[in-house]
N, C-alpha and C positions, 0 to 999 in steps of 0.2 A: 504493500500500500504506500502511496505517496502521502505522507503525513501532513503535507501542506494543503492538499486538496481533498484528502479522504477518498481518493479514487484508486482502485486497484489497477496496477499496471502489469502488463505481461512482459517479462524480461527474458530475452533469448538465452539459452544455455550455451550457444555456440558449439554444441555437439550435434553433428549431422551424420546420418547413417545412409549408406547407399547399398543397394542390393544388386546382385547379378552384374558385378563389375567386370568380371573376366569371362572369356569364352568357356563353354561347357567342357569339363574335363581338365581345365587348367589347374585348379586347386588340387585335384587328385594327383596330377603330374608332379606338383611341388612336393606333396606329402610323400609320394613314393620315392622320389630321389633324396629327400631329406633323410628318410629311413635308411637308404643305402649309405649315405654319408655317415649316419650314426653308427651303423654296423661296422664301417671301416675305421671308426675312431677319429673322424674328421670334425666332429662337433665338440663344443666345450660346455661344461656345466658352470653354474654360478660360483661355485667354490673356486674354480680355475680362473674365471674372468673377474669376479668381484671380491673374492675372498670372504664370502659370507656363508653362514650355515643354512641348511635346507629349510628351516622353519621361518626364515626371513625371505629368501628367494630360492626357487627351485625350478629350473628348467634346463634344457639343452639348446644351444644356439649354433647357428651357421650364418655367416655374413656373406651376402652376395653383392658383388660389384659388377660394373659393366665388363670388367676384364676377367671375372671369375668363370671357370669352366662349369657349365650346367647343361645337361642334355636338352636339346631343342624341343620345343612344343609345336607340333604341326609345321615343321620346317622353319620355325621362327625362333630367334633368340628369346629365351625366357625373360630377360631384362626388358626387351622391347615390348613384349606383351604386357608385362607388369606395369611399366611406366605409362603405356598407352591407357590402361584402365585407370590408373591413379590420376593422370592428367585430365581425363574426361570428367571424373568426379570433382577434381579441384576447380575446373572451370565453372562448374555449377556452384561450388562452395564460395568461390571468390566473386561470383555475381551477387550472391546473397549478402556477403560481407565484403563489399566492394573496396573498403580501405586497403585490403590486401593488394589491390592492383597498383597502389602507390609504393609498395615495398618490394624490393628485388630479393626474392628468396629462391632457393634451389634445393633439390634433394638428389642424392647420388647413391645412397646406401640402403640396402634391404637387410633386415635381420630376421631370419627364420627361427622360430622357436617351437619346441615340443615340450608341453607341460604334462608331467606324469601325474598319476593318482597322488593326491595330497599336495601337489605342487602348485606354484603360482608366485606372484609377487605380492607378498602378504602385508606389506607396510604402505601407508599413505606416502605418495611421492608425486612430484611434478617432473615433467621432462626437461624443463629449462632449469639450469643451475649454474654452478661455478665451472671454471676451466673450459674444457672443450664443449660443455653443454650450454654455454652462455648465449650462443647465437641462435639457438633453436626457437622457432616461432610457432610452428604448427606441427602437430603429431598426426600420423595416420596409423591405423591398425586394420589388418584384414584377418577375419576368421576364415581359416581354410577348411574347417570341418564343423559339423553340427554336433553339439553335445546333447544327450538326452536330458530332460528337465531335472532328473534326480542327480545328475552329475555336477550341477551348479557351474562353477568356473566363470561367473559373470565378471565383466569389467564394471567396477563400481566407482562412481564419482561422488566425492564427499559433499561439496557445497551445492551441487546440482541435485543431490538426492536421487540419483538415477543409477539403475543397474541395467546393463545390456547383456543379453544372453548370447552365447556363441552360436551363430548360424553360418553355414558354409557360404563363401563367396559374398560376404558382407563386409563393407569398408566403413570405418568410422574416422572422421576428422574431429580434432578438438585442439584448442590453444595449448601451447606447451607451458604456459606461465603458471605462477603460483595460484591463480584463480581456479585451476582445475586439478587439485590433488585427487589421485585415484589409486586403485589397487586391483590386482588380479586375484579374485577370490579362489579359494582352493577347489581343485578338481577332484571329484569323488567317483569311485567306480573304476572300471577297467579301460575306459576310452580316454586316451590322451587328448589334450587340446593342442591344435596346431594353429599358429598365427604367424603373420608377417608384419613387422613394424618398421617404422622409420620416421624421419623428421624433415620438414622444410626449414632450412636455416637461412638467416640473413647473410647476404653476400658481403 
């Protein structure tokens, strides 16, 4: 409520969800190859990357760059297909929040993650921070698979009081700043959660 006027105001959350972002079969292609990398010992867990215990953060990660080897999808580079989908959604997002058009931002890195049973990023955090994180402006996350309702594993936003359930081929954008602390709730049951995340950073 605006206490000066007594009128209730609708404030946007700046969290936007997009469905069917990628071609059919693309998310499955990513998951299949991630599991191959996992079996070959090419992924890293949070203890290796962040030095934290599993009750704080628990997943396995694989970073994809434009120069990273990744099997093609329908005779196209995986990174080309991925960024095409992200860019299409970003164009819609930046139309709604057009101030972004006055900021030069870019994204070059994709982080693939497999979250096991009991895993997640359990503490409240924002994507923008000190050091190498200080230029982050906008966050994206793609759910690569759908979890059954009893598995939980939602992305939960503190101040926006919102929880988003993992559904395959769904993309979320949200601001990277302190306004959007969030966490990855624990995954229960035998189905891991697969996601792809990244950031648009100021140039």
